[in-house]
Structures are given as structure tokens and as C-alpha cells.
Residue, then its C-alpha position, 0 to 999 in steps of 0.5 A: m499499500v502506498n498513499e492508501k492505494e494497493v501497488f503490489r500484492a504478492n503471497t510471501p513477504m519474500r516477494c514483496d520485498r524483492f518487488i520494493c528493492t527492484h523498483y527502488k533501485d530503478g527509481s520507479l518506486p512509488v513515493q509515500e506522501q508525507e505522514a501527519t504524525p512522525p514515524t514511531t521509534e519502533n519503525r526506525i528500530m525496524a528500518h535500522i535492522f532491515n538496512e543492515c540485513q540488506n548489506y549482508g544479504f539477509e531477509i527479514l521474515n515474521d519469525g527472524i532473519y534468514n540467509s539467501n539459502g532459506v535458513k534461519l539465523g536468528q532475531v535482532g532487536c532493541t529494547d530500552g535503547n539496547w540492542w540485542v541478538k538472539r542466535r538461531y540455537s540460542v535461548q537467551q538474548q545477547y546484548s550488542n553495542s549496535v545494530l551493525d554488531a547484532v546483524r554482524s553476529l548473525s553472519m557468524v552463525i554461518l561461519l560456525a556452522k560451516y567450521y563444525l560441519t566440515 
């Protein structure tokens, strides 16, 4: 939805993400009109997480962050101004200095898995 009009519909969040990324890169993504109220802190947090995940080629789905092969890596969030990461097999959250550190630590899940599988 852009400006209260449906622009694109897909059956998975990944297809919506691909549509947005493609049209953003070629400059054909419709421009959202300015909202009367400023974006919430939660939206800003999700935007930070999304941007860092894009740098690593990760996808954000409802239940976590996945790599390009569809393997769940974990979750990243911010509570009371403190960034945290919860890795795939971990039970508890680990605090990070920034969203960059949190997402980077998820990339280590891939390296550790490759190390232990070889």
C-alpha cells in the first residue's frame, strides 16, 4: 500500500521485498506522501535492522532473520535503547553495542556452522 492505494500484492513477504528492492533501485517505486504524525521508534528500529540485513544479504521474515538459502539465523531487536541478538539455537538474548554488531554476529552463525560441518 502506498498513499492508501494498493501498488503490489504477493503471497509471500519475500516477493514483496524483491518488488520493493527492484523498483527502488530503478527509481520507479511510488513516493509515499508525508504523514501527519512522525514515524514511531519501533519503525525506526526496524528500518535500522532492515538496512543492516540488506548489507549482508539477509531477509527478515515474521519469525526471524534468514540467509539467502532460507536458513534461519536468529533475531535482532532493541529494548529500552539496548540492541540485542538471539542466535538460531540460543535460548537467551545477548546484548550488542549496535545494530551493526548484532547483525554481524548473525553472519558468524553461518561461519560457525560451516566450521563444525567440515
